[in-house]
N, C-alpha and C positions, 0 to 999 in steps of 0.2 A: 672983656672977652678972653684975653690971654690968661688971666688968673683962673677962670673957670675951667679952661682946658688943662692947666697945670693940676688943678684940684682933682679933676676926673682921672687924669693919668696917674697921679699919686694914689688915689683910692683903688684903681685897677691894680697897680703894683702891690699895694698892701694885701689885696685879695689873693693875688697869685702867690705871694710869699706864704700867706696863711695856708693856702691849699697844699703847697709843697712841703710844709713842715708839720701838717696834721698827721697824727698817729692814729692807727686803727686799733682799738682795744678789742681783742677777741671775746672779751667777756660781756660786751654790751648787747649782743644779739645772739641768741641760741635758737637753732631750729629745734622743734620738739624732740627729735631724736638725739640731740646732743646734751640733754640736761640731766644725766645721771639719775634717772628715776623721777625726774620732775616734769617730764614731758606729758603729752596728752594721754599716753597709755599707762604711765606709771602711777604708783600709789601716792595718794596725797599725804602730806606730812601731818595731817590732823584728821580726826574722825568726823568732825562736823565744825561749822563755823557760823557765827552769828554776825560778826563784823568783818566783812570782806572788803578790802580795798584793791581796786584794779586800775591799771593805766588804760588809756584809750588807744594803745598801740595794737598792732596786729601781728602776732597773737598777743592777747592781753597778758600783762605780768601782774599776778595777783598774790596777795599775802593776807593771812588771817590775823587780825589784831585782838582777838579774844584773849583775855587774861585767865590763865589757869592757876589754880592753887596747888603748889607743891611740885609741879614739873609739867613738861610737854609730853605730847604723844610720842610713842617709841619710834615713829617714822620720822620725826623731826630731826634734821641734821644740825640746825643752828638755833638752839634754845637760849633765850635771854631771860634771866631771872633777877628780881630785885633782891636786896640783902635783908629784906624784912623777914619776920618769922610769923606765920609760914610764908615762904616765898611766893611772889606772884610772877608767873612766867608767860611768855608768849613766844611763839615760833617765828623766827625771822626768815624762814625759807620762802622763796619766791617760786611759784608755778606758773605755767603758761596756758592756763585755762581758768574757768570759774572755780571758786573755792569749794563748791559742792553743796551738800545738804546743810540746812540750818539746824542748830541744836535745839532751839526753842521756836516753834511756829509763830 
């Protein structure tokens, strides 16, 4: 009985210490108005998207995983390309709404 009380006390102490040392990262959650053009009213970093991946959070965090040959859309701020020729690129920008219209129905 005494050991279980010590274990509960120890776990509570560990929990409290973890709460007091937790850091809040300001980049984890943005309101739609804080997203530098990536909010609900901003322009999307791609013209259309067939393969949209979204989190289940509210608001959802979405990104388009379509590969484009030669480069990304001009609105994309974080374009990632392979070193192949021609390069295959995809936009790594995250928006806080659905990706928008599909390229191919």
